[in-house]
MARTI-909297 format. One line per field, with one value per residue (C-alpha): y, x, z; residue number from 1; residue in three letters. Coordinates in steps of 0.02 Angstrom, whole numbers, padded with zeros to 5 digits. Each point is the difference from the previous one (the first is absolute). Layout:
N
v	(Y;...)
u	(X;...)
w	(Z;...)
nr	(NUM;...)
rest	(ALA;...)
% end
This chain:
703
v	(01379;-00156;-00049;-00137;-00079;00028;00095;00128;-00105;-00149;00095;00077;-00189;-00055;00140;-00019;-00180;00051;00133;-00132;-00115;00125;00081;-00168;-00031;00161;-00050;-00166;00067;00053;-00164;-00094;-00011;-00158;-00103;-00122;00151;00042;-00173;-00143;00165;-00037;-00188;00060;-00030;-00072;-00122;00143;00104;-00168;-00048;00161;-00002;-00173;00042;00152;-00069;-00138;00091;00135;00070;-00075;-00175;00088;00055;-00151;-00123;00115;-00009;-00191;-00048;00139;-00073;-00189;-00021;-00103;-00081;00136;00043;-00144;00070;00124;-00127;-00153;00051;-00024;-00195;00061;00052;-00143;00036;00183;-00033;-00085;00099;00171;-00075;-00057;00170;00080;-00120;00026;00195;00068;00182;-00080;-00152;00013;-00017;-00176;-00050;00091;-00078;-00185;-00006;00133;00066;00177;-00022;-00100;00148;00139;-00116;-00038;00203;00038;-00121;00052;00182;-00060;-00070;00138;00107;-00112;00003;00171;00036;-00115;00110;00153;-00066;-00051;00162;00077;-00108;00028;00189;-00001;-00079;00118;00140;-00029;00150;00015;-00066;00184;00032;-00134;00052;-00082;-00128;-00051;-00013;-00123;-00107;-00032;-00036;-00128;-00095;00014;-00094;-00111;-00063;-00032;-00115;-00100;-00041;-00059;-00105;-00076;-00063;-00068;00124;00120;00004;-00062;00166;00090;-00106;00085;00174;-00086;-00039;00158;00071;-00126;00056;00176;-00055;-00078;00147;00110;00114;-00019;00019;00041;00147;00151;00091;00160;-00063;00010;-00133;00111;00110;-00106;-00113;00159;00053;-00166;-00045;00178;-00052;-00189;00047;00148;-00098;-00176;00114;00071;-00114;-00165;-00165;00103;00116;-00153;-00108;00152;00053;-00186;00021;00152;-00126;-00136;00099;00067;-00167;-00082;00167;-00001;-00191;00002;00133;-00040;-00162;00066;00172;-00124;-00108;00125;00081;-00170;-00027;-00165;-00172;-00050;00105;-00047;-00175;00043;00101;-00105;-00156;-00154;-00034;00147;-00079;-00160;-00015;-00067;00094;-00065;-00086;00135;00123;-00022;-00048;-00179;-00086;-00058;00163;00081;-00145;00028;00195;-00029;-00120;00117;00170;-00029;-00134;-00017;00180;00083;-00061;00081;00183;00121;00078;-00154;00063;00188;-00093;-00127;00089;00153;-00094;-00019;-00176;-00164;00015;00147;-00024;-00169;00100;00152;-00105;-00112;00126;00110;-00134;-00072;00177;00015;-00150;00063;00164;-00089;-00090;00194;00044;-00132;00010;00191;-00064;-00095;00144;00102;-00122;-00009;00186;00084;-00190;00035;00194;-00028;-00029;-00024;-00122;00098;00146;-00091;00071;00162;00005;-00046;00098;00167;-00055;-00067;00113;00167;00156;-00044;-00187;00019;00103;-00155;-00115;00086;00031;-00177;-00050;00135;-00067;-00180;00010;00131;-00118;-00155;00137;00058;-00165;-00074;00156;-00039;-00168;00069;00139;-00139;-00113;00139;00081;-00144;-00138;00105;00185;-00041;-00126;00120;00163;-00066;00071;00140;00051;-00082;00210;-00036;-00154;00058;00137;-00117;-00106;00160;00025;-00181;00001;00156;-00091;-00150;00102;00079;-00174;-00055;00124;-00096;-00160;00063;00072;-00136;-00171;00029;-00129;-00011;-00180;-00018;00053;-00126;-00129;00049;00045;-00183;-00055;00120;-00028;-00185;00064;00019;-00093;-00176;00032;00077;-00134;-00114;00123;-00014;-00178;-00093;00005;-00111;00167;00031;00177;-00067;-00072;00187;00076;-00122;00026;00181;00045;-00135;00045;00202;-00025;-00103;00076;00207;00034;-00097;00040;00185;00002;-00113;00082;00159;-00084;00013;-00167;-00075;00124;-00058;-00176;-00111;-00125;00098;00083;-00166;-00022;-00128;-00071;00076;-00149;-00008;-00076;-00035;00078;00032;00168;00090;-00020;00161;00030;-00044;-00175;00005;00022;-00114;-00140;-00010;00039;00015;00171;00152;-00041;-00203;-00056;-00111;-00055;00150;00009;00133;00040;00014;00120;-00031;00059;00045;-00128;00073;00186;00095;00034;00001;00113;00072;00115;00097;-00025;00051;-00131;-00172;-00055;00094;-00105;-00038;00105;-00069;00117;-00010;-00124;-00138;-00173;-00081;-00126;-00075;-00008;-00105;-00118;00010;-00060;-00168;-00040;00080;00032;00187;00034;-00112;00051;00113;00184;-00092;-00136;00107;00099;-00138;-00068;00164;-00004;-00170;00028;00147;-00086;-00175;00051;00098;-00146;-00124;00109;00018;-00162;-00110;00142;00015;-00188;00007;00140;00055;00180;-00030;00109;00047;-00128;00103;00150;-00122;-00062;00176;00038;-00153;00021;00167;-00038;-00107;00126;00088;00183;00111;00169;00077;00029;-00035;-00141;-00093;00059;-00093;-00157;00002;00000;-00155;-00084;00042;-00053;-00200;-00021;-00170;00096;-00025;-00162;-00105;00104;-00051;-00115;-00094;-00020;-00031;00053;00153;00073;00131;-00017;-00004;-00098;00119;00075;00066;00158;-00100;-00094;00111;00121;-00146;-00039;00173;00037;-00153;00043;00172;-00057;-00126;00135;00135;-00108;-00093;00174;00049;-00150;00025;00173;-00051;-00126;00119;00122)
u	(-01789;00090;00141;00149;-00198;-00092;-00182;-00005;-00124;00117;00140;-00136;-00036;00195;00049;-00169;00059;00164;-00045;-00101;00114;00141;-00143;-00027;00195;-00004;-00141;00062;00168;-00049;-00079;00204;00066;00107;00079;-00127;-00132;00117;00050;-00182;-00128;00001;-00043;-00175;-00075;-00168;-00082;-00053;00166;00113;-00102;00045;00199;00008;-00091;00100;00160;-00025;-00111;00101;-00032;00165;-00103;-00146;00135;00112;-00155;-00060;00173;00025;-00168;00031;00180;-00023;-00206;-00094;00152;00115;-00127;00030;00139;-00125;-00125;00093;00007;-00185;00043;00115;-00154;-00020;00187;-00030;-00132;00128;00142;-00087;-00047;00186;00078;-00127;00042;00195;-00055;00175;-00012;00127;00060;00168;-00038;-00049;00177;00056;-00130;00009;00189;00055;00093;00030;00105;-00150;-00129;00128;00010;-00186;-00006;00108;-00063;-00179;00043;00062;-00146;-00107;00074;-00020;-00192;-00014;00106;-00112;-00149;00081;00023;-00183;-00061;00112;-00037;-00184;00006;00116;-00103;-00150;00091;00015;00077;-00075;00090;00009;00098;00148;00177;00078;00071;-00148;-00089;00157;-00023;-00198;00033;00139;-00121;-00149;00127;00058;-00186;-00025;00148;-00011;-00192;00071;00134;-00115;-00115;00160;-00035;00149;00106;00197;00045;-00107;00080;00152;-00107;-00098;00138;00062;-00155;-00048;00179;-00061;-00155;00078;00112;-00169;00072;-00151;-00191;-00180;-00051;00086;-00051;00008;00054;00182;00055;00096;-00133;-00131;00122;00030;-00187;-00054;00134;-00057;-00189;00027;00135;-00103;-00133;00097;00133;-00112;-00131;00095;-00115;-00151;00009;00017;-00151;-00118;00048;-00012;-00195;00020;00099;-00098;-00153;00099;00070;-00193;-00035;00129;00002;-00210;-00001;00108;-00086;-00166;00069;00148;-00154;-00104;00153;00042;-00186;-00019;00052;-00029;00138;00111;-00008;00072;00135;00066;00107;-00076;00185;-00002;-00171;00084;-00031;00179;00090;00041;00164;00089;00048;00042;-00164;-00039;-00091;00171;00084;-00142;00000;00177;-00017;-00132;00093;00156;-00092;-00164;00047;00195;00031;-00151;00043;00168;-00099;00071;-00182;-00063;00001;-00086;-00129;-00054;00097;-00119;-00167;-00075;-00010;00035;-00187;00024;00173;-00086;-00147;00070;00163;-00122;-00114;00130;00076;-00166;-00062;00151;-00017;-00170;00058;00136;-00124;-00063;00171;00028;-00147;00037;00181;-00086;-00121;00167;00071;-00182;00002;00181;00094;00188;-00027;00054;00185;00012;-00113;00039;-00088;-00159;-00101;00056;-00046;-00162;-00039;00052;-00100;-00173;-00027;-00066;00000;00008;00014;00192;00021;-00077;00099;00160;-00044;-00036;00166;00096;-00107;00030;00183;00039;-00094;00105;00155;-00041;-00008;00170;00081;-00074;00079;00157;00001;-00053;00164;00125;-00039;-00059;00153;00131;-00001;-00066;00122;00145;-00098;-00089;-00100;-00076;-00194;-00131;00000;00169;-00013;-00165;00084;00144;-00121;-00075;00169;00010;-00151;00069;00143;-00089;-00120;00163;00089;-00167;00025;00160;-00076;-00130;00110;00138;-00122;-00083;-00133;-00123;-00007;00165;-00029;-00141;00074;00163;-00092;-00051;00187;00057;-00158;00052;00154;-00081;-00176;00073;00087;-00129;-00131;00115;00010;-00185;-00021;00154;00090;00153;00045;00187;00095;00129;-00122;-00088;00179;00059;-00156;-00013;00174;-00012;-00189;00059;00156;-00084;-00180;00033;00195;00068;-00142;00016;00193;00058;-00091;00095;00156;00013;00085;-00156;-00126;00074;00034;-00049;-00034;-00117;-00083;-00065;-00178;-00124;-00021;-00139;-00122;-00189;-00172;-00148;-00159;-00189;-00026;-00145;00026;00010;-00039;00180;-00035;-00165;00065;00140;-00151;00068;-00183;-00174;-00029;00081;00007;00000;00108;00153;00165;00145;00200;00056;00174;00082;00149;00170;-00004;00153;00047;00102;-00042;-00180;00054;00127;00021;00126;00130;-00025;-00174;00022;00161;-00027;00179;-00001;00009;-00156;00003;-00114;-00135;-00052;00018;00102;-00103;00102;-00121;00004;00205;-00035;-00117;00115;00158;-00114;-00014;-00159;-00023;-00059;00033;-00147;-00120;-00157;-00023;-00128;00113;00147;-00100;-00069;00187;00051;-00128;00016;00203;-00039;-00146;00088;00189;-00029;-00081;00132;00104;-00081;-00074;00151;00118;-00134;00008;00185;00020;-00079;-00039;00071;-00051;-00159;-00127;-00091;-00014;-00064;-00142;-00054;-00008;-00091;-00124;-00034;-00036;-00152;-00065;-00153;-00003;-00104;-00051;00027;00171;00022;-00086;00086;00167;-00050;-00064;00163;00070;-00077;00073;00153;-00001;-00058;00076;-00090;-00167;-00073;00101;-00159;-00060;00146;-00048;00168;00035;00170;00065;00106;-00149;-00105;-00176;-00141;-00165;-00153;-00118;-00180;00071;00147;-00125;-00131;00128;00068;-00159;-00048;00173;-00010;-00190;00048;00134;-00100;-00134;00108;00115;-00160;-00067;00147;-00016;-00173;00043;00145;-00108;-00127;00119)
w	(-00670;00023;00130;-00075;-00076;00130;00012;00152;00074;00018;00067;00128;00052;00022;00090;00113;00035;00035;00118;00088;00041;00059;00122;00054;00036;00099;00096;00067;00025;00170;00059;-00037;00187;-00017;-00128;00023;-00055;-00165;-00059;00081;00003;00203;-00027;-00021;-00184;-00015;-00123;-00136;-00007;00015;-00151;-00097;00064;-00079;-00144;-00009;00008;-00125;-00121;-00061;-00160;-00050;00005;-00113;-00132;00004;-00031;-00128;-00079;00025;-00083;-00141;-00036;00067;-00018;00150;00035;00065;00121;00102;00097;00067;00026;00063;00183;00007;00032;00141;00112;00130;00030;00032;00107;00125;-00039;00056;00181;00004;-00017;00098;00151;-00025;00080;-00086;-00102;-00140;-00086;00034;00196;-00024;-00012;00148;00100;-00065;-00010;00091;-00170;-00012;-00168;-00073;00055;-00067;-00168;-00027;00037;-00144;-00122;00053;-00027;-00190;-00044;00066;-00095;-00164;00034;00014;-00153;-00082;00059;-00060;-00173;-00045;00071;-00117;-00146;00027;00039;-00159;-00109;00072;-00065;-00202;-00103;-00160;-00160;-00067;00138;00009;-00053;-00138;00094;00085;-00141;-00081;00185;-00024;-00202;00046;00120;-00120;-00126;00139;00036;-00157;-00026;00176;-00054;-00156;00085;00118;-00133;-00098;-00131;00026;-00171;00000;-00055;00160;00121;00028;00026;00103;00118;-00013;00061;00137;00072;00005;00087;00137;00035;-00017;-00129;-00091;00056;-00057;00093;00060;00167;00072;00186;00037;00126;00096;00051;00025;00119;00113;00010;00040;00130;00079;00026;00045;00130;00076;00069;00038;00080;00121;00051;-00029;-00008;00075;-00151;-00120;00063;-00031;-00145;-00054;00017;-00125;-00101;-00005;-00042;-00136;-00067;-00018;-00090;-00132;-00019;-00030;-00121;-00145;-00069;-00039;-00083;-00091;-00056;-00059;-00100;-00087;-00054;00119;00046;-00186;-00062;00156;-00052;-00213;00078;00156;-00067;00069;00067;00113;00079;00057;00176;00041;-00137;-00178;00021;-00094;00139;00168;00104;00009;00131;00063;00001;00094;00134;00017;00016;00135;00101;-00013;00024;00080;00117;00049;-00046;00081;00161;00025;-00063;00078;00040;00084;00174;-00064;-00090;00141;00153;-00025;00029;00175;00003;-00108;-00080;-00063;-00075;-00084;-00063;-00071;-00075;-00082;-00056;-00085;-00088;-00079;-00043;-00087;-00127;-00021;-00070;-00089;-00099;-00047;-00042;-00114;-00104;-00007;-00079;-00119;-00062;00009;-00147;-00110;00006;-00034;-00040;-00070;00013;00200;-00013;00178;00091;00166;-00077;-00064;00158;-00016;-00187;00028;00144;-00122;-00138;00104;00146;-00020;00094;00186;00003;-00064;00158;00095;-00081;00039;00185;00011;-00080;00120;00152;-00026;-00041;00139;00146;-00058;-00010;00178;00065;-00074;00059;00182;-00001;-00054;00127;00155;-00069;-00005;00157;00095;-00063;-00063;00094;00167;00057;-00047;00078;00139;00164;-00120;00026;-00115;-00076;-00051;-00100;-00090;-00060;-00070;-00092;-00082;-00077;-00045;-00080;-00092;-00050;-00074;-00115;-00067;-00028;-00077;-00129;-00063;-00013;-00110;-00107;00010;-00052;-00167;00005;00113;-00021;00023;00188;00029;-00061;00119;00163;00043;00003;00110;00110;00020;00083;00179;-00042;-00001;00162;00074;-00049;00076;00143;00052;-00009;00032;00158;-00064;-00099;00041;-00024;-00087;-00137;-00017;-00008;-00127;-00110;-00006;-00049;-00134;-00070;00027;-00108;-00125;-00013;00052;-00009;-00143;-00128;00031;-00006;-00145;-00115;00032;-00073;-00185;-00005;00049;-00082;-00153;00043;-00154;00115;00115;-00139;-00068;-00070;-00017;-00171;-00123;00029;-00096;00077;-00060;00070;-00020;-00081;-00086;-00178;-00098;-00184;-00047;00072;-00101;-00138;00013;00029;00173;00081;-00092;00092;00096;00197;-00018;00107;-00072;00053;-00058;00016;00127;00026;00186;-00027;00076;00190;00101;00127;00123;-00011;00004;-00184;-00129;-00140;-00121;00045;-00140;-00069;-00172;-00008;-00057;00055;00183;00145;00115;00166;00149;00073;00179;00137;-00018;00025;00122;00025;-00168;00012;00155;-00109;-00167;00150;00042;-00183;-00070;-00207;00010;-00161;-00066;00116;00002;00102;00107;00042;00047;00103;00092;00037;00065;00141;00034;00021;00114;00091;00065;00004;00172;00082;-00079;00094;00150;00043;00005;00084;00137;00031;00008;00124;00157;00097;00157;00152;-00082;00063;00118;-00141;-00128;00132;00026;-00176;-00055;00168;-00053;-00165;00082;00085;-00055;-00008;00125;-00090;00178;00025;00177;-00010;-00143;00093;00170;-00124;-00083;00186;00037;-00154;00029;00191;-00083;-00169;-00038;00041;-00196;-00039;-00006;-00147;-00112;-00145;00002;00210;00052;-00173;-00047;-00117;00080;-00094;00083;-00024;-00073;00115;-00059;-00080;-00083;-00100;-00042;-00066;-00107;-00064;-00038;-00096;-00091;-00077;-00024;-00112;-00103;-00024;-00051;-00125;-00060;-00038;-00094;-00089;-00071;-00038;-00108;-00090;-00042;-00057)
nr	(1;2;3;4;5;6;7;8;9;10;11;12;13;14;15;16;17;18;19;20;21;22;23;24;25;26;27;28;29;30;31;32;33;34;35;36;37;38;39;40;41;42;43;44;45;46;47;48;49;50;51;52;53;54;55;56;57;58;59;60;61;62;63;64;65;66;67;68;69;70;71;72;73;74;75;76;77;78;79;80;81;82;83;84;85;86;87;88;89;90;91;92;93;94;95;96;97;98;99;100;101;102;103;104;105;106;107;108;109;110;111;112;113;114;115;116;117;118;119;120;121;122;123;124;125;126;127;128;129;130;131;132;133;134;135;136;137;138;139;140;141;142;143;144;145;146;147;148;149;150;151;152;153;154;155;156;157;158;159;160;161;162;163;164;165;166;167;168;169;170;171;172;173;174;175;176;177;178;179;180;181;182;183;184;185;186;187;188;189;190;191;192;193;194;195;196;197;198;199;200;201;202;203;204;205;206;207;208;209;210;211;212;213;214;215;216;217;218;219;220;221;222;223;224;225;226;227;228;229;230;231;232;233;234;235;236;237;238;239;240;241;242;243;244;245;246;247;248;249;250;251;252;253;254;255;256;257;258;259;260;261;262;263;264;265;266;267;268;269;270;271;272;273;274;275;276;277;278;279;280;281;282;283;284;285;286;287;288;289;290;291;292;293;294;295;296;297;298;299;300;301;302;303;304;305;306;307;308;309;310;311;312;313;314;315;316;317;318;319;320;321;322;323;324;325;326;327;328;329;330;331;332;333;334;335;336;337;338;339;340;341;342;343;344;345;346;347;348;349;350;351;352;353;354;355;356;357;358;359;360;361;362;363;364;365;366;367;368;369;370;371;372;373;374;375;376;377;378;379;380;381;382;383;384;385;386;387;388;389;390;391;392;393;394;395;396;397;398;399;400;401;402;403;404;405;406;407;408;409;410;411;412;413;414;415;416;417;418;419;420;421;422;423;424;425;426;427;428;429;430;431;432;433;434;435;436;437;438;439;440;441;442;443;444;445;446;447;448;449;450;451;452;453;454;455;456;457;458;459;460;461;462;463;464;465;466;467;468;469;470;471;472;473;474;475;476;477;478;479;480;481;482;483;484;485;486;487;488;489;490;491;492;493;494;495;496;497;498;499;500;501;502;503;504;505;506;507;508;509;510;511;512;513;514;515;516;517;518;519;520;521;522;523;524;525;526;527;528;529;530;531;532;533;534;535;536;537;538;539;540;541;542;543;544;545;546;547;548;549;550;551;552;553;554;555;556;557;558;559;560;561;562;563;564;565;566;567;568;569;570;571;572;573;574;575;576;577;578;579;580;581;582;583;584;585;586;587;588;589;590;591;592;593;594;595;596;597;598;599;600;601;602;603;604;605;606;607;608;609;610;611;612;613;614;615;616;617;618;619;620;621;622;623;624;625;626;627;628;629;630;631;632;633;634;635;636;637;638;639;640;641;642;643;644;645;646;647;648;649;650;651;652;653;654;655;656;657;658;659;660;661;662;663;664;665;666;667;668;669;670;671;672;673;674;675;676;677;678;679;680;681;682;683;684;685;686;687;688;689;690;691;692;693;694;695;696;697;698;699;700;701;702;703)
rest	(MET;TYR;ILE;LEU;GLY;PHE;HIS;PRO;ILE;ASP;VAL;LEU;VAL;ILE;VAL;ALA;TYR;LEU;GLY;ALA;ILE;THR;TYR;VAL;GLY;LYS;LYS;THR;SER;GLY;LYS;VAL;LYS;SER;GLN;GLU;ASP;PHE;PHE;MET;ALA;GLY;ARG;SER;VAL;GLY;LYS;LEU;LEU;GLN;TYR;PHE;MET;ASN;MET;ALA;THR;ILE;VAL;ASP;ALA;SER;ASN;ALA;VAL;ASN;THR;ALA;SER;PHE;ALA;PHE;SER;LYS;GLY;ILE;GLY;GLY;VAL;TRP;LEU;MET;LEU;ALA;PRO;ILE;PHE;SER;GLY;PRO;TYR;TYR;TRP;PHE;ILE;ALA;GLY;TRP;PHE;ARG;ARG;VAL;ARG;LEU;ILE;THR;MET;ALA;GLU;LEU;PHE;ASP;GLU;ARG;PHE;LYS;SER;LYS;PHE;LEU;SER;VAL;PHE;TYR;ALA;CYS;VAL;GLY;ILE;TRP;LEU;THR;ILE;ILE;LEU;ALA;GLY;MET;SER;TYR;LYS;ILE;THR;PHE;ARG;THR;PHE;GLU;ALA;MET;THR;LEU;LYS;PRO;ALA;GLU;LYS;TRP;THR;ALA;ALA;GLU;LYS;THR;LYS;THR;GLU;LEU;TYR;THR;GLU;TYR;GLU;GLN;LEU;ASN;ASN;LEU;TYR;LYS;ALA;LYS;GLN;LEU;PRO;GLN;GLU;LYS;LYS;GLU;ARG;TYR;LYS;ALA;LEU;ASP;SER;MET;TYR;LYS;LYS;GLU;GLN;ILE;ARG;SER;TYR;ILE;SER;TYR;THR;PRO;ALA;SER;TRP;PHE;TYR;ILE;ILE;TYR;THR;ILE;PHE;VAL;GLY;ALA;TYR;VAL;ILE;MET;GLY;GLY;LEU;LYS;ALA;THR;VAL;TRP;ASN;ASN;VAL;ILE;GLN;GLY;LEU;LEU;VAL;PHE;ALA;PHE;SER;ALA;MET;MET;ILE;PRO;ILE;ALA;LEU;VAL;LYS;LEU;GLY;GLY;TRP;SER;VAL;PHE;SER;GLU;ARG;VAL;PRO;ALA;SER;MET;LEU;HIS;PHE;PHE;GLY;SER;GLY;THR;ASP;GLU;PHE;SER;ILE;TRP;SER;ILE;ALA;ALA;PHE;LEU;LEU;ALA;ASN;TYR;ILE;ILE;GLY;ILE;THR;GLY;HIS;GLN;GLY;ASN;MET;ALA;HIS;ASN;GLY;SER;ALA;LYS;ASP;GLU;ILE;THR;ALA;ARG;VAL;GLY;GLY;LEU;GLY;GLY;ASN;TYR;THR;LYS;ARG;ILE;LEU;THR;ILE;MET;TRP;ALA;ILE;CYS;GLY;LEU;LEU;ALA;PHE;ALA;LEU;TYR;GLY;SER;SER;ILE;SER;ASP;PRO;ASP;ALA;ALA;TRP;GLY;VAL;MET;SER;ASN;ASN;LEU;LEU;GLY;VAL;GLY;LEU;LYS;GLY;VAL;MET;ILE;ALA;GLY;ILE;LEU;ALA;ALA;ASN;MET;ALA;ALA;LEU;ALA;CYS;ASN;SER;ILE;TYR;LEU;SER;ALA;LEU;PHE;VAL;ARG;ASN;LEU;TYR;LYS;PRO;PHE;VAL;GLN;ASN;LYS;SER;ASP;HIS;HIS;TYR;ILE;ASN;VAL;SER;ARG;ILE;ALA;ILE;ALA;ALA;VAL;LEU;LEU;LEU;ALA;ILE;TYR;ILE;ALA;VAL;HIS;TYR;LYS;SER;LEU;MET;ASP;ILE;ILE;LYS;MET;GLN;PRO;LEU;LEU;ASN;ILE;ILE;PHE;GLY;ALA;PRO;VAL;MET;LEU;LEU;LEU;PHE;TRP;LYS;ARG;LEU;SER;LEU;LYS;ALA;VAL;TYR;THR;GLN;VAL;ILE;VAL;CYS;THR;LEU;LEU;PHE;ALA;ILE;LEU;PRO;GLU;ILE;LEU;PRO;ALA;PHE;SER;SER;VAL;LYS;HIS;SER;LYS;TRP;LEU;THR;GLN;GLN;THR;VAL;GLU;GLN;THR;VAL;MET;ARG;ASN;ALA;PRO;ALA;ALA;GLN;GLY;ASP;VAL;ASP;LYS;GLY;LEU;ALA;SER;ALA;VAL;GLY;GLN;LYS;ILE;ARG;LYS;GLU;PHE;VAL;ILE;PRO;PRO;THR;SER;ILE;PHE;PHE;SER;SER;VAL;ALA;ARG;SER;ILE;PRO;GLN;ASP;ALA;ASN;SER;PRO;MET;VAL;GLY;ILE;GLY;ARG;LEU;ASN;THR;GLU;LEU;ALA;VAL;ALA;LYS;ALA;ILE;GLY;LEU;ASP;LEU;LYS;ASN;MET;LYS;PRO;ALA;THR;LEU;LEU;THR;ILE;ARG;TYR;LEU;VAL;ALA;SER;PHE;LEU;PRO;PHE;ILE;ILE;LEU;ILE;PRO;VAL;SER;LEU;LEU;THR;ARG;ASP;LYS;GLY;LEU;GLU;GLU;ASN;ILE;ALA;ARG;PHE;TYR;VAL;LYS;MET;LYS;THR;LYS;VAL;ILE;PRO;ASP;HIS;ALA;LEU;ASP;LYS;ALA;GLU;LEU;GLU;LYS;SER;TYR;ALA;ASN;PRO;THR;ARG;PHE;ASP;HIS;THR;LYS;LEU;PHE;PRO;ASN;SER;SER;TRP;GLU;PHE;CYS;LYS;TRP;ASP;LYS;GLU;ASP;THR;TYR;GLY;VAL;ILE;GLY;SER;LEU;ALA;LEU;THR;LEU;ALA;ILE;VAL;GLY;GLY;PHE;TRP;LEU;ILE;ILE;LYS;MET;LEU)
% end
């Protein structure tokens, strides 16, 4: 007897995992006595647990599914969205120490301590809560997509409507391949455009699943909510060990099984186009070396600095070296796993190709088809474990922001028990709101590309706040308000208006372009005399289809009507509206150039506001407060809480105590000279980066 396509043994594995995490939550709930226990695990996490916690937070199963999806649809070039942070390792080494030294519980408290500004801390909390809900929603959607693809309904049980959906998708995929190869007959173009609009609106697909979204989200929420609500970060840290081990298990087992099914690397080379193995993309998609570099700057340098989880990630460590080693270890482990997931995505393409309509489902389809009894259970348990761990951490960030920065200022002088209970209610609320995000956003790629633009809103001021004494409160007010409107509010609100969604100007697309690139010759090329043998590398023409400029995508209002107006779908890219306003010719650009411009506008605009406004304004009366803030940031953390507090008092009594360590004496910049720990960390980070990237390059060359 099978349950939603699962063997009873697989069901037992999944139930055993769910029981284990619930037990951990119950077991640790009795050890939660204070807010610091609930939000920061008592600031006592050692190196091994810190490693697993950081790995669990950044290595959720959505990364595996996303990376496989990007490799499946974009080739190796798309994988850099997940692999690019490897170049920011040295930066992470430094900021882990800084966020441990700040000795706060939430990121919002930075603005209260540095500027004595309740408004900014409240505003950060509101934006941070919304970002957390978006991340949680993405985690929900990934888990559902994967579970859905592993519970496929057999074709003989399809309804007439479900059968029509799959038949139309098959026709669309055939026409799409002809179009990209410049072989689509003129009389088929209107049919192709109609089906393309239906595909963008998710009206056609290649498979049908047993799993209904509503029931999945409800059951998933109950289990993930149970252990985090009971045990807070303490429960999450211990469950992250289970998650980490399961991530290694499900990442490692897929490649050899897929290779055996495929018939070896030689068959892989025959089925995967050379264009998908270009290290930095083929030039026909969004991922070039420049768009990847811009994404790295926006998300993993500027954006990550203001991330709402920085305090929990680093502040829970018992000291700075623990925060640094744990954070860097988790970061580099993820990059190694990313390479494994990318290979899985390419193997999925070699095995199934166009039979998978939704790249987000590639991982699930491959798991469903390749894994035997028991292994499917391990895979699902691993996916649930990974996503639950990340979702739990995100929920804790949110509850801390809500309780300490929104609730506590208005409901004061209550016990820690009271505030912890309110935190538990906040966690339940965020899990429910995350379901809305999962349903509202159709494409995971849209969420991935949108996230850096939101993180930058506070990433830029936090970066300057940590290093520049001259940053003024008025500058931060101005920048945060402008960027929130531009990157967060307008992109979501404006598409709700019909005049915007149907605007001819905003539904513009780039012009269709033809490019030449190296590709293996097919039999048709040999017949035409263009190559001497099948597989020989020759120059071939490929089409870059028109790309939506200002919306995530555009489609016909009525797919079957060639004269129906175009409608915008998804987010409005206001960054490109800014680029258009300064005179850039967007219509003739390639997708990679458009994405690069989006991230560069978002990266530099905050600093263009912050620096000049800071130089023109001053924060009067905050001199003593600023001095205390920066001397604390130069005072190393001592694991013993009492000794650490005593050391801080010495620094507060003498704010110039560490001025001799400044890299630029008598300036407003608070960078310090490197010590041995800094130097060894940077050298080690660079060595790991070169080793992993070099190994990845060699693997691609051998494929």
